[in-house]
Structure formats: C-alpha cells, structure tokens
C-alpha positions as CSV (number, residue, x, y, z in Angstrom):
1,X,-134.0,78.2,64.0
2,X,-133.0,80.6,66.8
3,X,-132.0,84.2,65.9
4,X,-128.5,85.5,66.8
5,X,-130.1,87.6,69.5
6,X,-131.8,84.6,71.1
7,X,-128.5,82.6,71.0
8,X,-126.6,85.6,72.5
9,X,-129.1,85.9,75.3
10,X,-128.8,82.2,76.1
11,X,-125.0,82.3,75.8
12,X,-124.9,85.2,78.3
13,X,-126.9,83.0,80.7
14,X,-124.2,80.3,80.5
15,X,-125.5,78.1,77.7
16,X,-122.3,77.2,75.9
17,X,-124.2,75.2,73.3
18,X,-125.9,78.4,72.1
19,X,-122.5,80.1,71.7
20,X,-121.3,77.0,69.7
21,X,-124.3,77.5,67.4
22,X,-123.2,81.1,66.9
23,X,-119.7,79.9,66.0
24,X,-121.1,77.4,63.5
25,X,-123.2,80.1,62.0
26,X,-120.5,82.8,61.7
27,X,-117.2,80.9,61.5
28,X,-117.0,80.7,57.7
29,X,-117.9,84.4,57.1
30,X,-115.4,85.5,59.8
31,X,-112.7,83.2,58.4
32,X,-113.4,84.5,54.8
33,X,-113.1,88.1,56.0
34,X,-109.8,87.4,57.8
35,X,-108.4,85.4,54.8
36,X,-109.3,88.2,52.3
37,X,-107.8,90.8,54.6
38,X,-104.6,88.9,55.5
39,X,-104.2,86.5,52.6
40,X,-102.8,83.5,54.5
41,X,-104.8,80.6,55.7
42,X,-102.9,80.0,58.9
43,X,-103.2,83.7,60.0
44,X,-106.9,83.8,59.0
45,X,-107.6,80.7,61.2
46,X,-105.8,82.3,64.1
47,X,-107.7,85.5,63.7
48,X,-111.0,83.6,63.4
49,X,-110.3,81.6,66.6
50,X,-109.3,84.7,68.4
51,X,-112.4,86.6,67.2
52,X,-114.7,84.0,68.8
53,X,-112.6,83.8,72.0
54,X,-112.7,87.5,72.4
55,X,-116.4,87.6,71.6
56,X,-117.2,84.9,74.2
57,X,-115.2,86.8,76.8
58,X,-116.9,90.1,75.9
59,X,-120.4,88.7,75.5
60,X,-121.7,89.9,78.8
61,X,-120.9,93.5,77.7
62,X,-122.6,93.1,74.3
63,X,-125.6,95.4,74.5
64,X,-127.3,94.6,71.2
65,X,-127.0,98.1,69.9
66,X,-125.6,96.7,66.6
67,X,-126.2,93.3,65.0
68,X,-124.2,90.4,66.5
69,X,-122.7,89.9,63.1
70,X,-121.5,93.5,62.8
71,X,-120.0,93.2,66.3
72,X,-118.1,90.1,65.3
73,X,-116.9,91.7,62.1
74,X,-115.6,94.7,64.1
75,X,-113.7,92.3,66.4
76,X,-112.2,90.4,63.4
77,X,-111.2,93.6,61.6
78,X,-109.5,95.0,64.7
79,X,-107.6,91.7,65.1
80,X,-106.6,91.8,61.4
81,X,-105.3,95.4,61.8
82,X,-103.4,94.4,64.9
83,X,-101.9,91.5,63.1
84,X,-100.8,93.7,60.1
85,X,-99.2,96.2,62.4
86,X,-97.3,93.5,64.3
87,X,-96.1,91.9,61.1
88,X,-95.4,95.3,59.5
89,X,-96.2,93.9,56.1
90,X,-98.9,94.1,53.6
91,X,-101.3,91.2,53.2
92,X,-100.5,88.6,50.6
93,X,-103.0,86.2,49.1
94,X,-101.8,82.7,48.5
95,X,-103.3,79.7,46.8
96,X,-105.1,77.6,49.5
97,X,-103.2,74.4,50.4
98,X,-104.1,71.4,48.4
99,X,-105.8,73.2,45.5
100,X,-104.9,71.6,42.2
101,X,-105.8,73.1,38.8
102,X,-106.7,69.6,37.5
103,X,-109.0,69.0,40.5
104,X,-110.6,72.5,40.0
105,X,-111.2,71.6,36.4
106,X,-112.8,68.3,37.4
107,X,-115.1,70.0,39.9
108,X,-116.3,72.5,37.4
109,X,-117.3,69.8,35.0
110,X,-117.2,70.0,31.3
111,X,-118.8,73.4,31.1
112,X,-115.6,75.3,31.6
113,X,-112.5,74.7,29.6
114,X,-109.0,74.7,31.1
115,X,-108.3,77.9,29.2
116,X,-111.3,79.5,31.0
117,X,-110.1,78.3,34.4
118,X,-106.6,79.6,33.7
119,X,-108.0,83.0,32.6
120,X,-110.2,83.2,35.7
121,X,-107.2,82.2,37.9
122,X,-105.1,85.0,36.3
123,X,-107.9,87.5,36.9
124,X,-108.0,86.4,40.5
125,X,-104.3,86.8,40.9
126,X,-104.5,90.3,39.4
127,X,-107.4,91.3,41.7
128,X,-105.6,89.9,44.7
129,X,-102.4,91.7,43.9
130,X,-104.2,95.0,43.3
131,X,-106.3,94.5,46.6
132,X,-103.0,94.0,48.5
133,X,-101.8,97.4,47.3
134,X,-104.9,99.3,48.2
135,X,-105.0,101.4,51.4
136,X,-106.4,99.4,54.3
137,X,-109.7,101.4,54.4
138,X,-110.5,100.9,50.7
139,X,-109.6,97.2,50.8
140,X,-111.8,96.7,53.9
141,X,-114.7,98.5,52.3
142,X,-114.5,96.4,49.2
143,X,-114.2,93.2,51.1
144,X,-117.2,94.0,53.4
145,X,-119.4,95.2,50.5
146,X,-118.5,92.9,47.6
147,X,-117.6,89.7,49.4
148,X,-119.8,89.9,52.5
149,X,-122.7,91.9,51.2
150,X,-122.8,94.5,54.0
151,X,-124.8,97.7,53.4
152,X,-123.0,101.0,53.1
153,X,-124.4,102.0,56.5
154,X,-123.2,98.8,58.1
155,X,-119.7,99.4,56.7
156,X,-119.8,103.1,57.9
157,X,-120.7,101.9,61.4
158,X,-117.9,99.3,61.4
159,X,-115.3,101.7,60.1
160,X,-116.5,104.6,62.3
161,X,-116.9,107.0,59.4
162,X,-119.6,108.9,57.4
163,X,-121.6,107.0,54.8
164,X,-120.2,109.3,52.0
165,X,-116.6,108.3,53.1
166,X,-117.5,104.6,52.6
167,X,-118.9,105.2,49.2
168,X,-115.8,107.2,48.2
169,X,-113.5,104.5,49.5
170,X,-115.4,101.8,47.6
171,X,-115.5,103.8,44.4
172,X,-111.8,104.7,44.5
173,X,-110.8,101.1,45.4
174,X,-112.9,99.6,42.6
175,X,-111.6,102.1,40.1
176,X,-108.0,101.0,40.9
177,X,-109.0,97.4,40.6
178,X,-110.6,98.0,37.2
179,X,-107.4,99.8,36.0
180,X,-105.2,97.0,37.1
181,X,-107.4,94.5,35.2
182,X,-107.3,96.6,32.1
183,X,-103.5,96.9,32.3
184,X,-103.3,93.1,32.7
185,X,-105.4,92.7,29.5
186,X,-108.5,91.5,31.3
187,X,-112.0,92.9,30.8
188,X,-113.1,95.3,33.5
189,X,-116.5,93.8,33.3
190,X,-114.9,90.5,34.6
191,X,-114.3,92.3,37.9
192,X,-118.1,92.5,38.5
193,X,-118.4,88.8,38.1
194,X,-115.4,88.2,40.4
195,X,-116.5,90.5,43.2
196,X,-120.1,89.4,43.4
C-alpha cells in the first residue's frame, strides 16, 4: 500500500486516482472530526467535501513539512471554525438519521441489556451537551486527542500554540466533562470508556 506521501507526489503529477485513494483513506476521519465539531451530519458532509476540494486545489503548494493527515485536519478545522462563525451558533450534536434504539440493541447482541444501552446513550448525551459548551480550543483539543488519537505535539502544531497550552486545554476540558457526568449521576470513570 502506498504511503500518503507517495500518493500526494503522484497526485501533484496529475494522477487523480492517487488523490481518490487519499480521499478513501481520510474521508471517515475528516468527516468524524467535522461531525464531532459541528454536530450535524449535513454540515459535517459539506465540510468534509470542502476539505478535500480545498486540499486538491492547494496540493501543489503542500511542501510536506507536516504529515498529510495533519494538513487535512488543519483545513477541516479552519472550515469548521468558519462555519461556526457564519452560523453564529454553538455546535449541537444530533442523533444520526435512521438510528433506532431497537436496531442498536440488535446490533449489540445479547451481551448488553437495553438498560445498558439507554445508560450509555444518556452518558453520550451528557458528554455531547458538555462538549458543546466548552470553549472551542478545549473542545478541539479533546476531539483531536481522545477521538482521533493525535499526539500533544501534533495538536499543538495544528492549533499553533505551545505544548503546555494543549495539555492545559485538554485537562481543563476533561475536568469539565467529568463534573458534568457526576452532576448527571453518571460515573466519571465512564468518560474514559466513552472518550477512548
């Protein structure tokens, strides 16, 4: 399998199939980042498409100083910020279209009870509500670290701030989320299972 760098080099040379491979490789993580940031499927799809369109147009200027994935994340985060400024609203997280609690129970098999599913769904709602109230920098740091597995240094590079700032943002944001869970009567240790 070709590396991102090889596919980028081929794409710059005019090989559109190589860029399509990059899209297939990174579409889900970029969509997930946009969805977790904006909270609406339609908006996340638009940001995801726009991210790859802008990346394709800017590809000749990509110098490879950062990883291709970090460059894509930066484009997507900038588009999310622009969207939130234009909409002048905080992100909201909605249940994806077509998701049914009964279907979810069926997919999980007999291992989980409906009560467990409902409790997990309640915890997700509390986390999503608390995430929406966090300052943008804290929310983004948590999303990049806990959901996308980026290192502290990668997040610092993306956010253009010192490593210590990223760690502070992450610690403060996670502390708020834990308090929200505790206020909702959920175990703070459940957050670790949710965020990983």
